[in-house]
N, C-alpha and C positions, 0 to 999 in steps of 0.2 A: 504493500500500500504506500501511496505517496502522502506523507504527513505534512508536506509543505503548504498545502492549501489550508490556511488558517483564518480566512475571512469569507463571508457569505458570497456565493455566486448566485446571481439572480437570473441567469440565462433562461432557466425553465419558465420563468414568469414573463420574460420580455421577448422571447423568441417568436418567430412566425409572423406576428403582426405588431404594429405599434398600438399604444393604448387607445388612441382615438378610434382605430378600426375595431379594436376589441370591445370598446364601449358601445359601438353601434351594434355589434353582435349580441352583446349583453341586453341592450334595449329591445332588439328584435325578438330574441328568445322569450323575454318577459312579456312583450306585447302579444306574441303568438299564444302563449299560455292563457293570458287574460282574455283574449278574444274568444278562445275556445270554451272557457269554463265560467267566466263571470256572467252572472245572470241566470245560470242554469241551476236547477234543483234536483235533476234526475239522479245525480251522483250521491245525493243524500238519501235516496230511496232504494236504489238498485245496486246489488252487490257487484255485478259485472261492470257497471258504469263507474262505480267508485274505484274498482281495480284499475280501469283505464286511466282515470283521473290521477290516482296515486302514482301510477307508472310514469305519467307525464311530469308530475311534480318531482318525483325522484330523479328523473333525468335532468330537469332544470336545476335542482339542488346540487347534483353531481358536477355539472359543467359550469354553472354560473352562480346560483344562490345570491345572497346579498354580500358575499365576501369574495368577489371575483378577483382575478390576478392583479388588477390595478390597485385595489384597496389593500390587498395583502402586501404588495410590493412597497407601498408608501408607509404602511404600518411598520413593516420590518425596518425600513430606512429611518423612521423616527426613533427606533430603539438603539441604533448605532450612532445617531447624531441628534440627540434629544433637543438641542437648542438651535437647530438650523431652521430659520424662519421660512425659507423657501419650501423646504420639505414639509414643514407643518402646514403651510398654506395649501400645498397640493393634497396632502392627506385630508385636511378639513373639507376641501372641495369635493374629493371623491367620496368621502364619508357622507356628505350631504346628499350626493347623488345616490349612494347606496341606500340611505335611509328612505328616499322616495321610492326606490324600487321595492324595498322591503315593505313599505306601506301599501304600495300598489298590489302586492301579492298577499297581503294579510287576510284578505277576504276568504281565501281558500281554507286555511286551517281554522279560522274562526267559525266558518260555516260547518265544517266537520265536527268541531268541538261541541256544537249545539244540536247535533243530530238527536232525534227523539230517543228516549230511553228504550223504547221497543226495538227500534232499528239498531241501536248500539249493541244489544244482545245478539241480534241476528248477524251483524257484521263481525263481531268478535268470535262467533262460533263457526264462521265460514272458512272452509279450507282454501277457498279462492283468495282470501285476504290474509292468509297465514303469515307471509313474509312481512306484513305491515301490522300484525296483531298488536305488538307492544307499543308501536308508535301511536296506534289508535287508543289503546288503553290509557296512555299518558295524556293524550288530548282530552279524552272524556273526563279524566280525573281533574284536569286543570279547568274544565269548562265552567264550573261554578264560580271561578274567580276571574274570568275574562269579562271585559267590558264590551261595549258595542264597537263595531269596526272603526267608527269615527273617533271614539275615545281612545282606542288602542293606538291609532295613528298619532294622535296628539301626544300621548305618553312617549311614544317612540321618537318623535321629532324633538321633544324637549330634553331627551336624555343627554345629548351632547352638552348643552349649555348648563343644565342643572346638575350634572354628575361628572361626565368624563373630562370636560374641560378643567374643572376644579382639580381633579386628581392628577391630570397631566401637568398642571401648573406646579404643584408641590414637587412632583418627581423631577420636573425639568429644572427647578431652582436648585435642588440638591445635586443633580448630576453635573452642573457646571462649576461647582465649588472645588477649589484647590487650596491646599495649605502646605507650607514648608515645615517638614518634620525630619527627625533623624531616621535614616534607613538602617538596615541591618549592618551596614559597613560603618556606621557612625557618621555618615555625611548628611548634611542638611540639604534636603532635596524637595522639590515641589511634587506633591502627590495629589491625584484626583480623589474625588469622594469615594469611588469604588475601591481604589487602592488603600485608602485609609481604613475602609471597612475590613480589608484583609489584614492590615498591620495590627489591628487590635488583638489578633490571635498570635502575634509574634512571641517567641520564647524569651526574647530580650525585654525585660520589664520596662526599661527606659523607653524602648521603641513603642511598645503597646500602650504605655501610659500617655505618651505624648500624642499618639494617634487617637487615643480615647478622648484626650482633652480637645484635640482639633475637631473631632466629631461632635462633642458636646457644644463647642462654639458654633458649629454650622447649624446644629439642630435648634439651638437657642435663637440663632439669627432668624430662623424661619418658623418658630413656634407660633407666632401671632398669625402668620399667613395660614399655617396648617390648621390652626384653631378655627378660623373662618371657613376654610375648606371643609373641615370635618362637620361643622355645624350645618353647612349648606347641604352636604350629601345625606346627613342624618335626617334633615327636614324633608328632603326629596323622597327618601325611603319611607318615612312616616306617611307622607301624603299618598304615595303609591299603595302602601299596605291598607290604608283606610279606604281608599277608593275600591280596592279589590275585596274588602271585608276580611282581611287577614289579621287575626288577633295577636299572633306572636311575631316579633320582629324577625325571628329565624325561620318562620314557616315557609316563606317564599323560596328560601334556599332548599329546604327539605322537599318541597313540591317539585322544584325544577330538577332536583337530584334523584327524584323517584324513590325517596326513602321515607319511611315513617318517622315522624317526630319522636315517637316512643323509643325507636331504635337508637337515635342520636342521644336521647336523654339517658338511656341505659349506658351507652358508651361514656358520656361525660361523667356520670355518677361513678362508674367503675374506675376511671382514671383518676378523678379528683380524690377518691378515697385512698389512693396510693401515692399521694404527693410526698409521703415520707421517703419514698425511694429517691426522688430528686434531691431532697434535703440531705439525705445521707450521702449521696453522690458528691454534692458540692462540699460537704464537710471533708470527705476523703480527698477531694482534689486540693482543697486549701492546705490540708496537712502534707500532702505529697509535694506541693509547691513551697512548703515552708512558710506559709502565711497564716496569720490569725484569721483573716477573712479575704475573700476575693473581692476586688472592685467589680462593679457591675459589668464593665466592658471586658473583664477577664474571664467571663464564664466559659468561653469556648477555647481558651488556651490549651494547646496540646501539651500533654505531660510526657516527659521521658525522652528516650533516645532515638525517636524517629526523626533524625536530623537530615536524612537523605532528602535531596530535592528531587521532585518528580517533574521532569520536563514534560512538555506536551507529548513528545515522542515516547518517553517512558510510559506515560499514562496510556497512550494508544496501545502499546505492546502488551501492557499488563491487562487491560480490558479485553483485548482480542484473545489473549490466552484463556482468561476466565470464561468468556462467552463460548469459546471453542469447546471447553469441557462440558458446558451445559447443553448446547445444541448448535449444530452447524448453521441453522437458519439465523440465529442471532448474529453470527459472524458475517454472514452475507448482508444482512441489513446494516450492520456497523460499517462494513466496507463501502456501502452505497453512500452513507453520510460523509465519509472521509473523501471518497473519490469525486463526489459531485459538489464539493464546497458548500455543504449544508451546516457547517459549524463555524461560528465566529468565536475565536479562542481567547484573545488577550484583552486586558483592560486598556482603555484610553480615554482621554478627556471627552466628555459629552456622551459617552456610551452609557447605556442603561446598566445599573449595578446589578449584582447577583447573577442568577442563571435561570434559564427557562427553556422549555421545548414547546413549539407551537405549530399547529396546523389549522387551516381554515376549511378549505374544500377537500373532498376525497381525492380529486384529481391532482391537487397541488402537492409539492414536496413538503416534508416536515423539516423545519429549521430549528437548530439548537444554538442558544447563546450561552457563552461561558465568560468568566473573568479569571482566567487561569494564571496563577502566580507561582506555580511550581511547588505548592504545599501538598501534604497528604490529603488535606480536606478537598483540594481541587480535584484529585483523582477520584475521590468518592462522589463529589458533585458531578463530575463527568459521567461516571457510571449511572448515577441517579437519573440524569437527563436522558441518557441513552436508553434507559429503561422505558421512559415515556415514549421515546421515538420508536422502539421496538413494538410497544403496545399499539401505537398508531398504525404502523405498517402491517401488523397482523390483522388488525381490524379491516384495513383496506382490502385485504384478500377475501374476507368472508362476508362483509356486511354491505348492504346497499347504503346510499347516501343519507337516508332518513335514520338509519341506525348507526351511522358513523360518528359515534360519540362515546365517551366513557362516563358512566355515572360517577359522581364525585366521590362517593364512598369507596369506590374501587380505584380511583384515579392514581393513588400513590402506591398501589400494590406492585406494579411492574418496576417502578423506580427504586423502591426500597429493596425489592427482591434482588435486583442486579447490584445495587450498592453493597448490600451485605455479603454477597458472594465474593465481591472484589476484596472486601475487608477480610473475609475468611482466608482468601489466598495469601494476603499479606501476612497473616498470622502463622502460616505454614513455615516450618524450618527456621524458627527464630528462637533466641534464648529467652530466659524468663524475664530479663530486664525489658527487652523489646516487647515481649508478650504483654507485660503489664501496661506498657504504653498503648498498645493496640486495644487492649481490653478497656482501658480508660477512654480511648477514642470511640469505641463502640458504645459505651455507656453514654458518652456525650451526645452521640447521634440519637440514641434511644430517648434520652431525656428531652432533647430539643425537638424531636419529631413527634413524640407522643405527649409528654407531660407539659412542655412549654406551650404547645399548640392548643391543648385543652385549657390551659390557664388563660391564653389569649381569647379563646372562645367565650369563657366565662366573663372576661373583661368586656368583650363586645356585648354580651347579654345585659350586663349592668349599665354599660354606656348607653345603649339604646333605651333602656328602661328609664334611666335618669333624664335623658334628653326629652323623652315623651312626657315626663312629669313636669319638667321645668321649662322646656321650650328653647333653652340655650345653655351651653356649658362653657365656662371660662377655661382658659388654659390651665389654671391652677386646679380646677375640679377634675379635668381630664387627667392631668398629671398625678393627682392624688389617687384617683381610681386605678390608673395604670400601675402605680407603685404598689398598691394594695394587692393586686392579683399577681404581680411578679414576685413580691416577697412571699406570698402564700405558697408558691411552688418552690421557690429557691431556698427559703428558710433563713436561718441566722448566720450562715457562713458565706453569704453573698451580700456585700454592702450595697444598699440602695443609695449609692453615692450621689453627690450634688450633680445635677445635670441628667441623671438617669430617668428622671420623671418626664423628660421630653423624648424618650426613645420610641414612643408611639408614632412620632412624626414621620419616620421613614418606613414604618411597617405597612407595606402595600396590602397585605392580606386583610387588614381591617377595612380597607376600601372595597374589598370584594365580598363583604358581608357574610360572615359565618362560614367562610371557606375552610378555616383551619382544622375543623374536626376530621377532614379527609386525610390529613397527614397521620393522625393517630389511628384511625380505622385502617388506613392502608398498610401501615407498618405492622400492626397487630395481626392483620390477615396475612400479610407477607410472611411473617414469622411461621405461621401455620404451614404455608406452602413450602417454605424453605425446609422445614423439618421433614415434610413428606418426600421431597426430592433427595434429601440426604439419606433417608431410609431406603428409598427406591428410586434410582436415577431415571427410570422409565416414566416416573410420575411427571417428568417435564412435559410429556405430551398432554397431560391434563392441564398443566399450567398454560401451555400454548393455546389450548382450546378455550380456557378461561379468558385469556387476554384477547382473544379474537372475537369474543361475544359482543363487545360494544354495548349499544343500547337496545339490543334485540330482546333482552329480558330484564326484569326488575332485578336490582341487587339481591333482594331476598331470594329470588328464584335462582339466580346465578350461583349463590353460595350453597343453597340447599342441594343443588346438583352435585356439589363436591363435598357434601356432608357437613356444612357449617350453618349453624343457626345464629344469625347476627342479632336476634332479639333476646338472646340468652346472656345474662350478665356473666355467667360462668365462662363463656367463650372468651370474652374480653379479659376477664380475670386471669385466665390461663396464659394469655400472651404477656400480661404484666408480670406474672410469676416467673416467666423466662428472663425478663429484665432484672427482677430481683435476684434470681439465681446467679446471673452474671455479676451483679454487684457483690453478692456474698463471696464468690470466687475471687473477685478482684481484691476485695478487702483482705481475704485470707492470704493471697499471694503477696500483697504489699507488706503484710506482717512478717511473712516468711523471709522476705528479702530485707527486713529491717528498715523499711521506708517509713513506717508509722509506729 
């Protein structure tokens, strides 16, 4: 493989025709569908006619949708150059165009959603509509919360100004910030916001403390802006929920994720009852680092002798080796990402911080964004995002465009599955000192992915509750609430130091409203699948089948097929017991080595 391609290649989105011609095709396909089906009611009554209509809609969604090549291209460009006004303007223009197309097409699903109860039963029991069965089930479930076509159009059109523009503003401000700090060689150098976010995990306390101070300064600079942004999008969310008759702030998330609220409640209850695990972990880390307490920004510092730098090439070779042991299909998909320039690797000014894997339409490629700085964490992040990518590509092979999606409760299964197998590979053939380091790293990921995310979910619950009671929250109120929930899971061995009350400012997931539970559910389910593969390597075929299911079944049905009852607290507890078992083993090894 050629690892030299380290920036996104947009050829697949820009080839064949220019965007003006593609937009004409987009409009034409949309117009043809509307001309054929708008004003008709026969597809609401007749199984065969509905099948024809759904086939046409599936074809439109596959080739065009509301996320055609032009909007995907400019969305991606905004992520690697967040403060480029020209790109922003082009994206806003095409987004406005896409919103109109989305509105023009809204009649179709709105009409289907309001099919009579009698016909709903007939359609769901029809073999003719079997491939669209769960798509219809979801629409029928959502129907009671849908407004009129005209009202839905208004809500859709206002979403940019009342939500996404606010969120992009805060993210854009943060991404353009730079500060001069000491690097690992002791030189004072200019670092971007995303580079500073990486430096807070440096093993050099001077480096991480200075980076932490720089981040505190940046977050304090924008806390007033973020406060207004957050209040605006909380108000928008409240209005939308009230219009739809949704009584819980998190219900819209559960409904769109095709998951019962009671299942999420059971998960949150199970994890929050085990917060003592994370408190013990941070106590152990503080002792191993020789500190009375960890500063807030130090919670992710790697412990021990994993001093090796993992270049991007090293990361690729390691991941390729692990994937090859699991299944040849995974390697084939991985090579496609590498060879076709679908991974943007290194941090730079104005680039979006963090990492993600993204797809829009089924026919479009999947793109991965990294901010690789040669640390162990970067290898695991790489494997994590590739897990998402593999999940996407497996779905493409098996699902139609209406089922080409991943229920949120399962969204993090593939990512954490791949990440943990890479970590297991790193643990092979190492001495006890290094093993302790890797075990601590595993615990850090488990705590961050399961317990921290649930703490954030609980913060969100109280945030929305308080906003709806008061109508406005000051930055002090938001900060106090944030600190309360962070301290609750971190315990007494992490200092809620000055400035940490503002760290909600950068946390993008709270803008995606109750997204975080999926990390916890995903990793706990992933641990179950990992155990099955380790016991029987042939079980990987079940995992591949599971990952290819997409939105063709409900999460509950998907899991029941492989023997998992996600409504049972005992299931979640068992996953958490695995984390506690690792903590016990790590504490024991640390004592044997005389570290504590």
